[in-house]
Structure formats: structure tokens, C-alpha cells
C-alpha positions as CSV (number, residue, x, y, z in Angstrom):
1,M,3.7,-4.2,16.5
2,N,3.8,-0.5,15.7
3,G,1.2,0.1,18.4
4,F,3.8,-0.4,21.0
5,R,6.5,1.8,19.5
6,T,5.6,5.1,21.2
7,S,8.6,6.3,23.2
8,R,10.5,9.6,23.4
9,A,13.7,8.2,24.9
10,L,16.2,6.0,23.0
11,I,19.2,4.4,24.8
12,I,22.1,3.1,22.7
13,D,24.7,1.0,24.5
14,D,26.5,-2.1,23.3
15,E,26.4,-3.6,26.8
16,I,22.9,-4.2,28.0
17,I,24.0,-4.7,31.7
18,E,25.4,-1.2,31.7
19,A,22.3,0.2,30.1
20,M,19.8,-1.3,32.5
21,P,20.5,1.2,35.4
22,I,19.6,4.0,32.9
23,V,16.4,2.2,31.9
24,R,15.5,1.8,35.5
25,A,16.3,5.4,36.5
26,L,14.2,6.7,33.6
27,G,11.3,4.3,34.4
28,L,11.2,5.5,38.1
29,L,10.8,9.0,36.7
30,G,7.9,8.0,34.5
31,I,9.9,8.2,31.2
32,S,9.5,5.2,29.0
33,S,12.5,4.3,26.9
34,I,13.7,2.0,24.0
35,Y,17.0,0.2,24.3
36,H,19.2,-0.7,21.3
37,D,22.6,-2.3,21.3
38,A,23.5,-1.0,17.8
39,H,25.0,-4.3,16.8
40,P,25.7,-4.2,13.0
41,D,23.8,-7.4,12.4
42,R,20.5,-6.2,13.8
43,D,17.4,-5.5,11.6
44,Y,17.4,-1.8,10.7
45,S,14.4,-1.7,8.4
46,T,12.4,0.6,10.7
47,K,13.9,3.8,12.2
48,H,12.8,5.4,15.4
49,A,10.9,8.7,14.9
50,G,9.9,11.3,17.5
51,V,12.9,10.7,19.8
52,R,13.4,13.6,22.2
53,L,16.0,12.2,24.5
54,L,19.0,10.3,23.2
55,V,21.2,8.4,25.8
56,L,24.5,7.3,24.2
57,D,27.4,5.1,25.1
58,M,30.1,6.9,23.2
59,V,32.2,3.9,22.4
60,L,30.4,1.1,20.5
61,G,32.9,-1.7,20.4
62,E,31.6,-3.4,17.2
63,R,31.7,-0.1,15.3
64,V,34.8,1.6,16.5
65,A,38.3,0.7,15.1
66,D,40.2,2.9,17.6
67,A,38.5,3.8,20.9
68,N,41.3,6.3,21.6
69,N,40.6,8.3,18.4
70,P,37.7,10.8,18.8
71,K,37.0,10.9,15.1
72,D,36.7,7.1,15.0
73,V,34.4,7.2,18.1
74,A,32.2,9.8,16.5
75,S,32.1,8.0,13.2
76,G,31.0,4.7,14.8
77,L,28.3,6.4,16.8
78,I,26.9,8.4,13.8
79,G,27.0,5.2,11.7
80,A,24.7,3.6,14.3
81,L,22.4,6.6,14.5
82,R,22.2,6.7,10.7
83,Q,20.6,3.3,10.8
84,I,18.5,3.8,14.0
85,L,17.3,7.4,14.1
86,D,14.7,8.9,11.8
87,P,16.3,12.1,10.3
88,S,13.0,14.1,10.2
89,P,13.1,17.6,11.7
90,G,12.9,17.8,15.4
91,L,14.6,18.7,18.7
92,L,16.3,16.5,21.2
93,V,18.6,16.4,24.2
94,A,21.6,14.0,24.1
95,V,23.1,12.4,27.2
96,C,26.7,11.1,26.5
97,W,28.3,8.6,28.9
98,T,32.0,9.5,28.7
99,K,35.0,10.9,30.5
100,H,36.5,12.4,27.4
101,K,35.2,15.8,26.3
102,E,37.0,15.5,22.9
103,N,34.7,12.6,22.0
104,V,31.7,14.8,22.6
105,D,33.1,17.6,20.5
106,E,33.6,15.4,17.5
107,F,30.2,13.8,18.0
108,V,28.4,17.2,18.0
109,K,30.1,18.3,14.8
110,A,29.4,15.0,13.0
111,F,25.8,14.9,14.2
112,A,25.2,18.4,12.8
113,T,26.5,17.2,9.4
114,E,24.5,14.0,9.3
115,F,21.3,15.3,10.9
116,P,21.0,18.9,9.8
117,Y,17.3,19.1,10.5
118,I,17.5,17.9,14.1
119,Q,18.3,20.6,16.6
120,L,20.4,19.4,19.6
121,A,19.0,21.4,22.5
122,D,22.0,20.4,24.6
123,V,24.5,17.6,25.1
124,L,24.8,16.5,28.8
125,V,28.0,14.8,29.6
126,L,27.6,12.4,32.5
127,E,29.1,9.2,33.9
128,K,26.9,6.1,34.3
129,T,27.4,6.1,38.0
130,D,25.6,9.4,38.1
131,V,22.2,7.7,37.7
132,E,22.9,4.2,39.0
133,D,21.9,5.5,42.4
134,P,18.1,6.2,42.3
135,A,18.7,9.1,44.7
136,K,20.9,10.7,42.0
137,S,18.6,10.1,39.1
138,E,16.7,13.3,39.6
139,S,19.9,15.1,38.5
140,L,19.5,13.6,35.0
141,V,15.9,14.9,34.7
142,Q,16.8,18.3,36.0
143,G,19.6,18.5,33.4
144,I,17.1,17.6,30.7
145,R,14.7,20.3,31.9
146,D,17.5,22.9,32.0
147,A,18.5,22.0,28.5
148,M,15.0,22.3,27.2
149,S,14.5,25.6,28.9
150,R,17.3,27.0,26.7
151,Y,15.0,26.3,23.8
152,E,11.7,27.6,25.3
153,P,9.6,27.5,22.1
154,A,10.2,23.7,22.0
155,T,8.1,23.3,25.1
156,L,5.1,24.6,23.1
157,L,5.3,21.8,20.6
158,L,6.5,19.1,23.0
159,G,3.7,19.9,25.4
160,W,1.1,19.7,22.5
161,E,2.7,16.4,21.3
162,Q,2.2,14.9,24.8
163,L,-1.3,16.2,24.9
164,V,-2.2,14.5,21.6
165,H,-0.7,11.2,22.9
166,E,-2.8,11.4,26.0
167,A,-5.9,12.3,24.1
168,A,-5.4,9.3,21.7
169,T,-5.0,7.0,24.8
170,K,-8.3,8.3,26.3
171,T,-10.1,7.9,23.0
172,T,-8.9,4.3,22.7
173,S,-10.0,3.7,26.3
174,N,-13.5,5.0,25.5
175,I,-13.8,2.6,22.5
176,C,-12.6,-0.3,24.7
177,E,-15.3,0.6,27.3
178,L,-18.0,0.5,24.6
179,A,-16.7,-2.9,23.4
180,A,-16.8,-4.3,26.9
181,T,-20.4,-2.9,27.4
182,H,-21.5,-4.6,24.2
183,A,-19.9,-7.9,25.1
184,A,-21.6,-7.9,28.5
185,T,-25.0,-7.0,27.1
186,E,-24.9,-9.4,24.2
187,K,-23.2,-12.2,26.1
188,T,-20.3,-12.4,23.6
189,S,-16.6,-11.9,23.7
190,W,-14.8,-8.6,24.1
191,S,-13.2,-9.1,20.6
192,D,-16.6,-9.4,19.0
193,G,-17.7,-6.3,20.8
194,A,-14.6,-4.4,19.6
195,Y,-15.2,-5.5,16.0
196,A,-18.9,-4.5,16.3
197,V,-18.1,-1.0,17.6
198,C,-15.3,-0.4,15.1
199,A,-17.4,-1.6,12.2
200,A,-20.2,0.7,13.2
201,L,-17.8,3.7,13.2
202,A,-16.4,2.7,9.8
203,L,-19.9,2.4,8.3
204,A,-21.0,5.7,9.8
205,E,-18.1,7.3,7.9
206,R,-18.4,5.5,4.6
207,G,-21.9,4.2,4.5
208,A,-23.2,1.0,3.0
209,R,-21.0,1.3,0.0
210,L,-18.1,0.2,2.3
211,T,-19.3,-3.4,1.8
212,T,-18.2,-3.2,-1.9
213,E,-14.9,-1.4,-1.3
214,G,-12.6,-3.7,0.6
215,P,-10.6,-4.0,3.8
216,D,-8.4,-1.0,3.2
217,F,-11.4,1.3,2.9
218,A,-12.8,-0.2,6.2
219,L,-9.6,0.8,7.9
220,R,-9.7,4.3,6.4
221,G,-13.4,4.7,7.4
222,L,-12.5,3.7,11.0
223,T,-9.6,6.2,11.1
224,D,-11.7,9.0,9.7
225,A,-14.4,8.4,12.2
226,L,-12.0,8.3,15.2
227,G,-10.5,11.6,14.1
228,P,-13.3,13.9,15.4
229,L,-13.3,12.0,18.7
230,L,-9.6,12.7,19.1
231,L,-10.0,16.3,18.0
232,D,-12.8,16.8,20.6
233,R,-10.4,15.9,23.4
234,I,-7.7,18.2,22.1
235,E,-9.7,21.3,21.2
236,H,-10.2,22.7,24.7
237,A,-7.3,21.1,26.5
238,T,-4.2,23.1,27.5
239,P,-0.7,21.7,27.1
240,D,1.6,21.6,30.1
241,V,3.7,24.6,29.2
242,P,5.5,27.1,31.6
243,K,3.6,30.3,32.1
244,E,6.5,32.4,30.9
245,V,6.6,30.5,27.6
246,A,2.8,31.0,27.1
247,A,3.4,34.7,27.8
248,L,6.1,34.9,25.1
249,L,3.7,33.2,22.6
250,F,1.0,35.8,23.5
251,E,3.5,38.7,23.0
252,T,4.7,37.3,19.7
253,A,1.1,37.1,18.5
254,G,0.7,40.8,19.4
255,R,3.8,41.8,17.4
256,E,2.4,39.8,14.4
257,V,-0.9,41.8,14.6
258,D,1.1,45.0,14.7
259,Q,2.7,44.0,11.4
260,W,-0.7,43.8,9.7
261,V,-1.1,47.5,9.8
262,N,1.6,47.8,7.2
263,S,0.4,44.7,5.3
264,T,3.5,42.8,6.4
265,S,4.1,39.8,8.6
266,L,6.8,38.2,10.8
267,L,6.8,35.3,8.4
268,R,7.7,35.4,4.7
269,T,5.1,34.6,2.2
270,D,6.5,31.2,1.4
271,L,6.5,30.2,5.0
272,R,2.9,31.3,5.4
273,A,2.1,29.3,2.3
274,I,3.8,26.2,3.8
275,L,1.8,26.6,7.0
276,N,-1.4,27.0,5.0
277,S,-0.6,23.8,3.1
278,K,0.0,21.8,6.3
279,V,-3.2,23.1,7.9
280,N,-5.5,23.0,4.9
281,I,-4.4,20.4,2.3
282,S,-3.5,16.8,2.3
283,Y,-1.5,14.8,-0.3
284,N,-3.1,11.6,0.9
285,V,-5.1,11.1,-2.3
286,T,-5.7,8.1,-4.4
287,K,-6.4,7.8,-8.1
288,G,-9.9,6.4,-8.6
289,E,-11.3,7.5,-5.3
290,V,-13.8,10.3,-5.7
291,C,-13.6,12.4,-2.5
292,P,-14.9,15.8,-1.5
293,G,-12.2,18.4,-1.6
294,N,-10.1,16.5,-4.2
295,V,-8.2,19.0,-6.4
296,Y,-7.4,17.9,-9.9
297,V,-4.8,19.9,-11.8
298,L,-5.3,19.9,-15.5
299,P,-2.0,20.8,-17.3
300,W,-2.8,21.9,-20.8
301,K,-3.0,18.7,-22.9
302,G,-2.1,16.6,-19.9
303,E,-3.8,13.3,-19.0
304,N,-6.5,14.9,-16.8
305,Y,-7.2,17.6,-19.3
306,A,-7.5,15.1,-22.1
307,A,-9.9,12.9,-20.1
308,T,-12.3,15.7,-19.3
309,Q,-12.1,17.6,-22.6
310,P,-15.0,15.7,-24.2
311,Y,-17.3,16.7,-21.4
312,F,-16.1,20.2,-20.6
313,S,-14.1,22.3,-23.1
314,E,-15.0,25.9,-22.0
315,W,-11.7,26.6,-20.3
316,P,-11.0,29.7,-22.5
317,E,-14.3,31.1,-21.4
318,V,-13.6,30.2,-17.7
319,K,-10.2,32.0,-18.1
320,A,-11.7,35.1,-19.5
321,D,-14.4,35.1,-16.8
322,T,-11.8,34.7,-14.0
323,F,-9.0,37.1,-15.0
324,C,-9.1,40.7,-16.1
325,F,-7.4,40.9,-19.5
326,K,-6.7,43.7,-21.8
327,P,-7.4,43.1,-25.5
328,G,-4.9,40.7,-26.9
329,E,-3.4,39.8,-23.5
330,K,-2.7,36.2,-22.8
331,L,-2.3,34.2,-19.6
332,A,1.4,33.6,-18.8
333,P,2.7,30.0,-18.4
334,G,2.5,28.6,-14.9
335,H,-1.2,29.2,-14.4
336,F,-3.0,25.8,-14.1
337,P,-6.7,25.1,-14.5
338,V,-8.1,22.9,-11.7
339,L,-11.3,21.1,-10.8
340,V,-12.3,21.0,-7.1
341,E,-14.6,18.2,-6.1
342,I,-17.6,19.6,-4.1
343,T,-19.9,16.7,-3.7
344,P,-21.5,17.1,-0.2
345,P,-19.7,14.9,2.4
346,C,-23.0,13.3,3.5
347,D,-23.7,12.1,-0.1
348,F,-20.1,10.9,-0.3
349,A,-20.3,9.0,3.0
350,Q,-23.6,7.3,2.1
351,G,-22.7,6.7,-1.6
352,K,-25.7,8.8,-2.7
353,G,-23.7,11.1,-5.0
354,K,-24.2,9.4,-8.4
355,V,-22.4,12.0,-10.4
356,P,-19.4,13.9,-8.9
357,R,-19.6,17.6,-9.0
358,F,-16.8,20.1,-9.4
359,V,-16.2,23.8,-9.4
360,T,-13.6,25.2,-11.8
361,G,-10.7,27.4,-10.9
362,F,-7.0,28.1,-11.4
363,L,-3.8,27.7,-9.4
364,I,-2.0,31.1,-9.8
365,P,1.8,31.4,-9.2
366,E,3.1,33.9,-6.7
367,S,4.8,35.8,-9.5
368,S,1.6,36.3,-11.5
369,T,0.7,39.8,-12.7
370,A,-2.7,38.7,-14.0
371,P,-5.4,40.2,-11.8
372,I,-8.5,38.1,-11.0
373,R,-12.0,39.5,-10.8
374,E,-12.0,39.4,-7.0
375,E,-14.6,42.2,-6.9
376,A,-17.0,39.9,-8.7
377,A,-19.3,37.9,-6.4
378,Y,-18.6,34.7,-8.3
379,V,-14.8,34.6,-8.1
380,R,-12.9,33.9,-4.9
381,R,-9.3,33.5,-4.0
382,V,-9.5,30.7,-1.5
383,S,-6.0,30.6,0.0
384,I,-2.3,30.5,-0.8
385,F,-0.3,27.2,-0.7
386,Q,3.2,25.9,-1.1
387,L,2.6,23.0,-3.4
388,N,4.9,20.0,-4.2
389,T,3.2,17.6,-6.7
390,L,4.2,16.0,-9.9
391,D,2.5,18.7,-11.9
392,I,3.2,21.9,-9.9
393,N,5.7,23.2,-7.4
394,G,6.1,26.5,-5.5
395,V,3.8,29.1,-4.0
396,H,0.4,29.3,-5.6
397,S,-3.0,30.7,-4.7
398,L,-6.2,28.8,-5.5
399,A,-9.0,30.9,-7.2
400,I,-12.4,29.4,-8.0
401,N,-15.2,30.5,-10.2
402,C,-18.6,29.3,-9.3
403,H,-20.1,30.4,-12.6
404,Y,-18.9,27.0,-13.8
405,I,-20.2,24.0,-11.8
406,V,-19.6,20.9,-13.8
407,S,-20.1,17.1,-13.6
408,F,-18.5,14.1,-15.2
409,P,-19.5,10.4,-15.3
410,R,-18.1,8.6,-12.3
411,A,-16.2,6.3,-14.7
412,I,-14.3,9.3,-16.1
413,T,-13.6,10.9,-12.7
414,Q,-12.1,7.6,-11.5
415,K,-9.5,7.8,-14.2
416,L,-8.3,11.2,-13.1
417,H,-5.2,11.8,-10.9
418,P,-6.0,14.1,-7.9
419,S,-3.0,16.3,-7.0
420,F,-4.0,17.0,-3.4
421,R,-7.1,17.4,-1.3
422,L,-8.6,20.3,0.6
423,R,-9.1,19.3,4.2
424,S,-12.7,19.1,5.5
425,A,-12.9,22.6,7.1
426,I,-11.7,24.6,4.1
427,A,-13.7,22.3,1.7
428,A,-16.8,22.9,3.7
429,D,-16.2,26.7,3.6
430,V,-15.8,26.5,-0.2
431,V,-19.1,24.6,-0.6
432,A,-20.9,27.0,1.8
433,W,-19.7,30.0,-0.3
434,I,-20.8,28.4,-3.5
435,G,-24.2,27.5,-1.9
436,A,-24.6,31.1,-0.7
437,H,-23.9,32.5,-4.2
438,M,-26.2,30.0,-6.0
439,S,-29.1,30.6,-3.5
440,R,-29.1,34.4,-3.5
441,P,-32.5,35.6,-4.6
442,G,-31.5,38.7,-6.6
443,F,-33.8,41.5,-7.7
444,V,-34.6,43.6,-10.8
445,Q,-33.3,47.2,-11.0
446,L,-32.4,49.6,-13.7
447,V,-28.8,50.8,-13.5
448,P,-28.0,54.1,-15.3
449,A,-26.0,53.4,-18.4
450,L,-23.3,55.9,-17.5
451,A,-22.7,54.2,-14.1
452,Q,-22.6,50.8,-15.7
453,H,-20.1,52.0,-18.2
454,A,-17.9,53.6,-15.5
455,H,-17.9,50.4,-13.5
456,C,-16.6,48.4,-16.6
457,V,-13.9,51.0,-17.3
458,A,-12.7,50.9,-13.7
459,Q,-12.6,47.1,-13.8
460,E,-10.4,47.1,-16.9
461,A,-8.2,49.8,-15.5
462,A,-7.6,47.7,-12.4
463,A,-5.8,45.2,-14.6
464,E,-2.1,46.1,-14.7
465,P,-0.5,46.1,-18.1
466,S,1.6,43.0,-18.9
467,D,4.0,42.3,-21.7
468,Q,3.8,38.5,-21.1
469,K,2.3,36.8,-24.1
């Protein structure tokens, strides 16, 4: 079961008897571990992710042709790790059981080649007898602490990672408590109580329409409902991080603010765009599911564009109303029209939104020289993202124009391919901005003709000349 796979320590040794003292030593120190014998005939369909401590027997008998050849030793060990260890970016400490430094040197070089995105904080070289005695096991933990201290920023992320794990455990505990209370009150089994509580959460998220959607949507509803409970436990908690590391984080934030005076940053634009994407958008979208925040890219004459064209064909007008053009100027390739789904989440959850609603906009490449009408109250540049979809790649900003709120029949919307989804916070901000614009009362005033003319001239002058056709 995947629910039992959480562990940050992985022990690889082809002799289980020799590995057990290590498992025991780590267990006494409160560190759970996974043991693997790395035999070539094992099932390697699932790799281990999130490993932070790697304990290695350097010579794996079934995988090494010549135990006296450091290259063969390293090759056998890397071959096992290739099958066992998830190569996703991360940081770990390796503990190598060996008396031969040359084996470690070859291993470090081979590891850097095979796992370029995993940073080895340190490689501790110990003998198994160093931790067979429980009194000496603290030396292993101290060595790990010292290794991590050489990569101080890692403690920020590892501390948060542990905090999330503990928060998830407490959230599950609360749900189990409610299940037990229901079982005791209704004189039923704990399982019935757990199903009742989980079903109530799923229905609270998706509404009565869940009964027509299927089991996968029930699971999704439960997951979405549990998310805020987990977030509530994380929001005001503080990770277990050394004070000096927290002070360095604070100091770096100050240096970043100092950069803003000159409109610069410690991070390049593309890195900021990547962070924005991770915080504010999700690629977990499904064709056919209408969901608030879904962003549909409409490449000219593409499938999405063709499906919506019979219902909305005013894109040339939207383009002229969003960008500042000089006479005869055209929008350069790489600008993509988009539709952003803005149905209120409550209507979505309860299935009350009969016709999906969208606001129009454009994805604008970083290299664009076409200015948008940002001074206009109805156009807004929402954010900048690093996108990686079938339709579009690279750094783009999302601009929306609330002059054009459109709707399509649900049957048509369900045929569209969403490229990504704005997460709930940024989607709610977009909807609030649109609502504020649409609900403004306005008033009547007479503007001097000369002033109005000057405003239009200034607006046109703000558009930089472009030779792109």
C-alpha cells in the first residue's frame, strides 16, 4: 500500500543480517527506514521518492563482477540505485559502509552523472561496527546533522517537509476521531463511520452532482475537501529550523527588497515565472470537466478555436481592445488568445452553474513588444508564468479583458482541452476584480474635448513602434 511508503531513509545491503543493526540503530533514534537487498530479480516497478538518507553497502555481490575494481563496484551500486531511487531533484546524505576510499570516490563521480538533479550534501564513510553498538549510534546521527549543516538552506525545506507530514498525520487523526464518534453514536462499525464522514466531505466539495459523476470524482472531492484542513494546520506552524538559518532567510529577503528599488531581483525573470507557475497554476486538468480557473488556449484555427468560433468570433475586436496598436500594426506570432473559466466555485460545487462563463484574454510571450492597455480599468495583466503545455512553452504573462465575458453551452465546453488551471486563490482574485469592475456605479460628467483628445494621443504614443507584421 502506498499509504505505508513514507520514509526518508533507504538502506541498501545484499545481506539482510548485516543491515539489521543499521535498521535498529536508526529506529532507536526515531528514524524510520526502508530496507532493500537490490537483488536483480526484485520488482522495480515503483521507485522510492523523497529519500534524504541513503545507507549503502558498497559491494553488492549479485551486481559486481570484480569487487576489487572500484569502477565495477560503483557501476553495480549505481545500477541498483537507477532501479530503486527516484531521480527527482532533491538533497541527501549518503552513508557508505567500506574500508576503501577509492570505492567512494568512484561512486561519487558516477552518482553525479546518473543523478544530476540530486545534491549529495555529504558522503559519510563508516564501518558497520560503528553503529552496531547502540552507544555509538549517536555518532551516525551527529554525522548526518553536520553534513546537513554544510547545506543550511536545505533545513528550510526539509523542516517544512516534516511539518507537512506531521500536519497530514494530525488531519487524518481528526477524521478518524469523527468516524469513531459517529460509530459510537449510531451503534455502527468504525468503517461505516469513516465512510459516512468521508462521503460528507466529498459531497460538501462537489455537491449532489457527485452521484452522477462516478468513483474517481468522489475521491477527488474528498481530496479537495481535506486540502483546507491540512492547510489550516500548516499556515501558522513554524518548521523546526536552526535560528541562524532563519536569520539568513530574513537577511536574504531584505536584500531582495533592496533590489526592487532598481526594478531588479535576485532571481532571473524565468525563475520568478517558474515559481509563479508552481504557486499559482496546476496542470491537473481533464478534458470534459468544467472547473473554475481552467484556462483554455485557443491557437488560431486549432481545435479549441474551431469549437468556440460559432459562438464567439470577436477575437479581432478583443485583440484591438486589449493591445495598443498603431495603424496597420499586427500582433506578432506567439500571442495566444485564451478563455479563463470564472464560474463561481459555489455554483460549481453544487452543480448550479448551468452555462459555464469565461473571461477573454491573451498569453503574451516575454519577448513581446506589443503594449497592452494596462491603464484601462478593464484590462489586467494577472501574472507571469513559465508554461509547458502541448500548445505553448516558455515565459508568458496572462492578460485578461473583462469587456468580453462569454458563455458557451456545456456540451461545447466539455469538448475543449484545458491547458492548465489557475489555483483557487488567484482564480478568486480574478473573479473579484471582474466583479468590482462590473459593479462600479459610474457617473455622468462632461470631459473637455481637448483633454479627451490629449488622453488618446498619449495612449497611442505609449505604444512603442514595431516592425513585426
